[in-house]
Each structure stands twice: as structure tokens, then as C-alpha cells.
Backbone as CSV, one residue per row, in Angstrom:
resi,resn,N_x,N_y,N_z,CA_x,CA_y,CA_z,C_x,C_y,C_z
1,UNK,16.036,12.328,-14.595,16.119,12.126,-13.157,15.463,10.784,-12.810
2,UNK,16.070,10.046,-11.926,15.578,8.723,-11.569,14.446,8.789,-10.546
3,UNK,13.701,7.697,-10.458,12.623,7.575,-9.484,13.214,7.125,-8.158
4,UNK,12.763,7.744,-7.085,13.174,7.394,-5.732,11.940,6.944,-4.968
5,UNK,12.099,5.935,-4.126,11.037,5.541,-3.209,11.512,5.899,-1.814
6,UNK,10.734,6.751,-1.148,11.105,7.266,0.168,10.015,6.990,1.185
7,UNK,10.425,6.886,2.423,9.498,6.828,3.554,8.887,8.230,3.693
8,UNK,7.578,8.310,3.778,6.898,9.609,3.895,7.411,10.420,5.079
9,UNK,7.863,9.753,6.136,8.401,10.480,7.297,9.599,11.337,6.922
10,UNK,10.313,10.932,5.859,11.506,11.677,5.445,11.211,12.750,4.408
11,UNK,9.995,12.721,3.852,9.615,13.718,2.846,8.174,14.184,3.126
12,UNK,7.952,14.822,4.269,6.586,15.194,4.666,5.902,16.184,3.729
13,UNK,6.642,16.769,2.817,6.014,17.685,1.864,5.008,16.975,0.967
14,UNK,5.044,15.657,0.916,4.080,14.898,0.113,2.864,14.443,0.917
15,UNK,2.806,14.777,2.195,1.726,14.313,3.071,0.345,14.638,2.502
16,UNK,0.097,15.899,2.182,-1.226,16.304,1.698,-1.595,15.609,0.389
17,UNK,-0.629,15.396,-0.475,-0.892,14.709,-1.744,-1.275,13.258,-1.493
18,UNK,-0.560,12.574,-0.597,-0.884,11.185,-0.273,-2.283,11.099,0.329
19,UNK,-2.614,11.992,1.245,-3.966,12.023,1.823,-5.003,12.141,0.721
20,UNK,-4.809,13.107,-0.161,-5.779,13.343,-1.233,-5.959,12.122,-2.117
21,UNK,-4.871,11.493,-2.532,-4.990,10.349,-3.441,-5.680,9.161,-2.771
22,UNK,-5.316,8.866,-1.523,-5.940,7.748,-0.803,-7.426,8.025,-0.587
23,UNK,-7.743,9.240,-0.163,-9.138,9.585,0.104,-9.963,9.532,-1.178
24,UNK,-9.468,10.148,-2.230,-10.203,10.180,-3.498,-10.397,8.771,-4.070
25,UNK,-9.359,7.935,-3.979,-9.404,6.615,-4.611,-10.305,5.624,-3.885
26,UNK,-10.303,5.649,-2.561,-10.985,4.568,-1.836,-12.030,4.985,-0.815
27,UNK,-11.968,6.187,-0.302,-12.813,6.506,0.847,-13.901,7.527,0.583
28,UNK,-13.662,8.493,-0.259,-14.626,9.575,-0.500,-15.983,9.031,-0.924
29,UNK,-15.995,8.080,-1.870,-17.262,7.553,-2.385,-18.081,6.808,-1.322
30,UNK,-17.434,6.433,-0.225,-18.135,5.748,0.867,-18.544,6.724,1.977
31,UNK,-18.357,8.020,1.721,-18.772,9.040,2.684,-17.824,9.245,3.846
32,UNK,-16.626,8.703,3.755,-15.639,8.871,4.825,-15.017,10.256,4.693
33,UNK,-15.018,11.034,5.774,-14.439,12.378,5.684,-12.922,12.331,5.467
34,UNK,-12.430,13.293,4.735,-10.990,13.376,4.479,-10.203,13.462,5.787
35,UNK,-10.784,14.082,6.800,-10.108,14.210,8.098,-9.758,12.849,8.692
36,UNK,-10.568,11.839,8.410,-10.273,10.484,8.887,-8.969,9.978,8.271
37,UNK,-8.769,10.225,6.990,-7.555,9.791,6.308,-6.355,10.580,6.818
38,UNK,-6.555,11.865,7.088,-5.478,12.677,7.665,-5.009,12.040,8.973
39,UNK,-5.943,11.670,9.837,-5.575,11.068,11.121,-4.876,9.725,10.932
40,UNK,-5.373,8.899,10.024,-4.726,7.595,9.775,-3.314,7.800,9.239
41,UNK,-3.145,8.741,8.328,-1.824,8.968,7.760,-0.865,9.592,8.775
42,UNK,-1.388,10.355,9.713,-0.522,10.912,10.773,0.128,9.789,11.579
43,UNK,-0.556,8.645,11.671,0.019,7.488,12.363,1.292,7.029,11.653
44,UNK,1.378,7.267,10.344,2.569,6.911,9.569,3.753,7.820,9.886
45,UNK,3.480,8.967,10.453,4.520,9.967,10.645,5.193,9.859,12.009
46,UNK,4.675,9.010,12.886,5.193,8.902,14.249,5.901,7.563,14.442
47,UNK,7.019,7.596,15.112,7.718,6.365,15.459,8.378,5.680,14.278
48,UNK,8.878,4.486,14.543,9.588,3.722,13.526,8.909,2.402,13.210
49,UNK,7.728,2.190,13.747,7.025,0.934,13.527,5.936,1.143,12.480
50,UNK,5.143,0.133,12.257,4.032,0.236,11.315,2.935,1.105,11.897
51,UNK,2.232,1.813,11.054,2.223,1.833,9.591,3.332,2.707,9.016
52,UNK,3.653,2.407,7.763,4.643,3.181,7.007,4.043,3.484,5.634
53,UNK,4.128,4.723,5.226,3.722,5.102,3.867,4.986,5.367,3.060
54,UNK,5.006,4.856,1.846,6.119,5.072,0.931,5.645,5.935,-0.228
55,UNK,6.546,6.741,-0.750,6.232,7.626,-1.860,7.251,7.416,-2.972
56,UNK,6.749,7.190,-4.170,7.601,7.185,-5.357,7.584,8.613,-5.902
57,UNK,8.761,9.150,-6.150,8.838,10.533,-6.636,10.064,10.699,-7.511
58,UNK,9.975,11.686,-8.335,11.096,12.095,-9.178,11.385,13.520,-8.756
59,UNK,12.368,13.669,-7.873,12.620,14.979,-7.289,11.405,15.416,-6.496
60,UNK,10.860,16.586,-6.837,9.686,17.117,-6.145,8.374,16.703,-6.795
61,UNK,8.424,15.789,-7.767,7.212,15.355,-8.459,6.706,14.049,-7.868
62,UNK,5.504,14.086,-7.327,4.853,12.906,-6.758,4.429,11.973,-7.882
63,UNK,4.764,10.682,-7.757,4.401,9.690,-8.764,3.446,8.629,-8.237
64,UNK,3.553,8.306,-6.941,2.680,7.272,-6.392,2.982,6.984,-4.943
65,UNK,2.176,6.090,-4.379,2.315,5.754,-2.967,1.868,4.318,-2.714
66,UNK,2.352,3.753,-1.637,1.904,2.461,-1.118,2.207,2.468,0.372
67,UNK,1.441,1.699,1.117,1.638,1.644,2.558,1.876,0.221,3.026
68,UNK,2.502,0.109,4.175,2.662,-1.148,4.879,1.963,-0.972,6.216
69,UNK,0.877,-1.739,6.409,0.008,-1.586,7.572,0.023,-2.836,8.436
70,UNK,-0.376,-2.661,9.695,-0.580,-3.812,10.574,-1.740,-4.642,10.036
71,UNK,-2.852,-3.969,9.680,-4.027,-4.666,9.166,-4.745,-3.781,8.158
72,UNK,-5.277,-4.404,7.109,-6.028,-3.654,6.106,-7.431,-4.204,5.912
73,UNK,-7.781,-5.235,6.648,-9.076,-5.869,6.427,-9.627,-6.328,7.769
74,UNK,-10.681,-5.633,8.228,-11.257,-5.956,9.533,-11.636,-7.431,9.655
75,UNK,-12.047,-8.019,8.546,-12.469,-9.420,8.561,-11.302,-10.397,8.739
76,UNK,-10.067,-9.915,8.582,-8.903,-10.797,8.651,-7.774,-10.174,9.468
77,UNK,-8.072,-9.791,10.676,-7.069,-9.159,11.545,-5.929,-10.103,11.932
78,UNK,-6.132,-11.412,11.755,-5.084,-12.373,12.119,-3.893,-12.299,11.165
79,UNK,-4.069,-11.699,9.993,-2.985,-11.577,9.031,-2.268,-10.251,9.244
80,UNK,-0.938,-10.284,9.224,-0.152,-9.056,9.357,1.256,-9.297,8.851
81,UNK,1.866,-8.287,8.261,1.415,-6.963,7.843,0.809,-7.012,6.440
82,UNK,0.281,-5.875,6.023,-0.412,-5.743,4.741,0.211,-4.652,3.885
83,UNK,0.331,-4.898,2.599,0.602,-3.844,1.623,-0.762,-3.277,1.248
84,UNK,-0.894,-1.970,1.260,-2.194,-1.349,1.024,-2.023,0.019,0.366
85,UNK,-3.158,0.569,-0.065,-3.229,1.942,-0.585,-2.202,2.202,-1.690
86,UNK,-2.125,1.284,-2.628,-1.210,1.459,-3.758,-1.891,2.384,-4.774
87,UNK,-1.249,3.483,-5.045,-1.781,4.474,-5.989,-0.649,5.001,-6.854
88,UNK,-0.887,5.054,-8.159,0.063,5.637,-9.102,-0.666,6.741,-9.858
89,UNK,-0.020,7.879,-9.996,-0.597,8.986,-10.747,-0.911,8.513,-12.169
90,UNK,-2.040,8.931,-12.727,-2.422,8.453,-14.063,-1.345,8.610,-15.130
91,UNK,-0.636,9.735,-15.142,0.378,9.928,-16.182,1.677,9.177,-15.903
92,UNK,1.770,8.504,-14.748,2.965,7.727,-14.406,2.709,6.223,-14.484
93,UNK,1.502,5.842,-14.851,1.165,4.419,-14.923,1.856,3.756,-16.104
94,UNK,2.028,2.444,-15.970,2.644,1.673,-17.041,4.158,1.763,-17.070
95,UNK,4.754,2.316,-16.017,6.205,2.479,-15.957,6.841,1.565,-14.915
96,UNK,6.048,0.649,-14.347,6.574,-0.277,-13.348,6.631,0.279,-11.939
97,UNK,5.975,1.406,-11.708,6.036,2.016,-10.372,5.232,1.241,-9.328
98,UNK,4.059,0.745,-9.696,3.264,-0.025,-8.720,4.016,-1.270,-8.278
99,UNK,4.524,-2.088,-9.205,5.305,-3.246,-8.749,6.519,-2.849,-7.907
100,UNK,7.156,-1.728,-8.245,8.321,-1.285,-7.473,7.926,-0.874,-6.054
101,UNK,6.834,-0.140,-5.920,6.364,0.252,-4.586,5.943,-0.963,-3.774
102,UNK,5.241,-1.897,-4.400,4.794,-3.108,-3.706,6.002,-3.926,-3.259
103,UNK,6.975,-4.093,-4.134,8.192,-4.832,-3.777,8.946,-4.137,-2.654
104,UNK,8.978,-2.817,-2.681,9.651,-2.049,-1.632,8.968,-2.284,-0.281
105,UNK,7.644,-2.236,-0.266,6.902,-2.474,0.978,7.136,-3.899,1.476
106,UNK,7.136,-4.874,0.569,7.400,-6.267,0.953,8.796,-6.409,1.546
107,UNK,9.781,-5.817,0.888,11.159,-5.894,1.379,11.268,-5.307,2.781
108,UNK,10.541,-4.228,3.029,10.536,-3.620,4.359,9.941,-4.578,5.385
109,UNK,8.837,-5.232,5.028,8.218,-6.200,5.945,9.170,-7.354,6.237
110,UNK,9.807,-7.883,5.207,10.733,-9.000,5.401,11.947,-8.571,6.222
111,UNK,12.441,-7.355,6.002,13.576,-6.845,6.773,13.213,-6.684,8.250
112,UNK,11.943,-6.485,8.536,11.481,-6.353,9.917,11.173,-7.711,10.554
113,UNK,11.464,-8.785,9.837,11.317,-10.115,10.401,10.026,-10.838,10.083
114,UNK,9.175,-10.244,9.286,7.929,-10.917,8.917,8.215,-11.942,7.824
115,UNK,7.644,-13.120,7.962,7.844,-14.172,6.981,6.858,-14.123,5.835
116,UNK,5.767,-13.390,6.049,4.724,-13.262,5.033,4.195,-11.834,5.055
117,UNK,3.644,-11.437,3.917,2.968,-10.155,3.819,1.684,-10.386,3.036
118,UNK,0.653,-9.601,3.340,-0.676,-9.807,2.776,-1.114,-8.585,1.983
119,UNK,-2.112,-8.801,1.154,-2.669,-7.752,0.319,-4.084,-8.182,-0.049
120,UNK,-4.984,-7.242,-0.169,-6.331,-7.583,-0.638,-6.677,-6.699,-1.824
121,UNK,-7.517,-7.249,-2.698,-7.872,-6.515,-3.913,-9.240,-6.968,-4.410
122,UNK,-9.862,-6.095,-5.169,-11.133,-6.449,-5.801,-10.861,-7.533,-6.843
123,UNK,-11.881,-8.349,-7.146,-11.681,-9.486,-8.051,-11.058,-9.134,-9.402
124,UNK,-11.372,-7.977,-9.948,-10.847,-7.605,-11.264,-9.315,-7.447,-11.252
125,UNK,-8.723,-7.239,-10.085,-7.265,-7.062,-9.965,-6.538,-8.372,-9.652
126,UNK,-7.291,-9.477,-9.522,-6.714,-10.771,-9.150,-5.555,-11.182,-10.060
127,UNK,-5.754,-11.151,-11.360,-4.709,-11.597,-12.285,-3.481,-10.687,-12.219
128,UNK,-3.684,-9.409,-11.965,-2.561,-8.480,-11.852,-1.636,-8.907,-10.713
129,UNK,-2.215,-9.135,-9.540,-1.384,-9.491,-8.387,-0.787,-10.890,-8.528
130,UNK,-1.519,-11.799,-9.136,-0.965,-13.134,-9.374,0.247,-13.046,-10.307
131,UNK,0.186,-12.170,-11.296,1.313,-11.988,-12.210,2.534,-11.418,-11.485
132,UNK,2.306,-10.737,-10.367,3.411,-10.201,-9.557,3.907,-11.207,-8.523
133,UNK,3.340,-12.415,-8.554,3.806,-13.457,-7.634,3.031,-13.598,-6.344
134,UNK,1.898,-12.928,-6.247,1.059,-13.052,-5.055,0.166,-14.287,-5.187
135,UNK,-0.011,-14.997,-4.084,-0.823,-16.207,-4.065,-2.180,-15.909,-3.414
136,UNK,-3.284,-16.124,-4.121,-4.594,-15.915,-3.497,-4.840,-17.007,-2.455
137,UNK,-5.295,-16.579,-1.266,-5.576,-17.556,-0.213,-7.030,-17.546,0.213
138,UNK,-7.764,-16.486,-0.123,-9.192,-16.416,0.183,-9.874,-15.561,-0.867
139,UNK,-11.112,-15.911,-1.174,-11.911,-15.152,-2.133,-13.208,-14.701,-1.488
140,UNK,-13.779,-13.643,-2.056,-15.086,-13.132,-1.655,-15.156,-12.808,-0.164
141,UNK,-14.137,-12.116,0.318,-14.063,-11.727,1.720,-14.709,-10.355,1.902
142,UNK,-15.586,-10.256,2.868,-16.218,-8.994,3.213,-17.212,-8.508,2.179
143,UNK,-17.802,-7.346,2.446,-18.845,-6.815,1.564,-18.362,-6.447,0.162
144,UNK,-17.073,-6.227,-0.005,-16.537,-5.901,-1.329,-16.056,-7.149,-2.073
145,UNK,-16.289,-8.322,-1.497,-15.888,-9.619,-2.067,-14.430,-9.602,-2.526
146,UNK,-13.560,-9.202,-1.626,-12.143,-9.064,-1.932,-11.435,-10.410,-1.980
147,UNK,-10.354,-10.443,-2.715,-9.436,-11.573,-2.687,-8.297,-11.202,-1.755
148,UNK,-7.934,-12.121,-0.874,-6.790,-11.934,0.014,-5.625,-12.719,-0.581
149,UNK,-4.489,-12.060,-0.677,-3.271,-12.642,-1.237,-2.188,-12.692,-0.166
150,UNK,-1.240,-13.587,-0.374,-0.073,-13.659,0.507,1.180,-13.777,-0.353
151,UNK,2.268,-13.256,0.168,3.574,-13.434,-0.442,4.537,-13.793,0.688
152,UNK,5.254,-14.886,0.512,6.202,-15.334,1.520,7.574,-14.748,1.249
153,UNK,8.336,-14.605,2.330,9.714,-14.138,2.208,10.471,-15.133,1.326
154,UNK,11.238,-14.639,0.387,12.002,-15.554,-0.461,13.014,-16.355,0.366
155,UNK,13.207,-17.595,-0.019,14.191,-18.435,0.648,15.592,-17.885,0.358
156,UNK,16.440,-17.971,1.356,17.802,-17.464,1.164,18.778,-18.581,0.914
């Protein structure tokens, strides 16, 4: 069975799984309650604008997620939109799912008329995103010393 990337609004049965993965990966260790992530993700379920959560799945099997947000970094609100919350299940890693989800989110941003899309990552992930064609534009941003990357819409 092939991998499908779907808008979470069309497959809400994955909502709780996406909440759990995002909370466990990035927020729990900082003391943020899971209910906060539930509320943020509910914003993905309303309307047709940003934010949007995407899910990679094989039938009913969850494989990963990525989001397209208005902003992902309080220190850089002038940049929009952002690819964020990229998570791949451990047993699904190394199969090209993260690059596929990231490319899908970028394509969505470009289809909505955005000329650029942004992403931030911890320094150890810098080479990974550069290998995917992301250009670092700022380093050591905020308390986590994140790198901010940009990707421009491809020329037609």
C-alpha cells in the first residue's frame, strides 16, 4: 500500500495521534500541558486558511506529520508561513517521509501565493535542512539558538 499525505481536516481520526507526537517531541519537557497542544491543533481543523496539519499515512497507519503555520518563532513574526512540527514515527524513518511532508507543506504555501516559506531548527539539524535545499538566513535565534531557514518558490 502506498503512502498518502492528507490534510488532517480530511482524516480527523489521526487528531489524537498528532497531538501526542507533537506534545511528546517538543512541549512536554518544557512543562506545557497537552491541552495547550490540543487547542493549537484544533485551529488546524477549522476553516481553509493556515494553520494546516498534514499527515503521512499508509491506510489507517500513522507514519508522520508536518504543519504549515502562520508563525513558528515568536522572535521572528515578520516571516510567514512556516513549516513546523515535522515528526516521523521511529519505524518509518529513513524512507523519505520527512522530505515528502516538508515538500508537501512548501507546495501548499506556494500554491497559496507565498513566495517564500520558513523553517527553524536546532543547530544539529542544520546540515539536514541544507541538504534539502533550505537556505540558512539567521543563526542562534532565541533561547534555543535556532537556525532560521528559507526556501523560495521555484522559478517557473
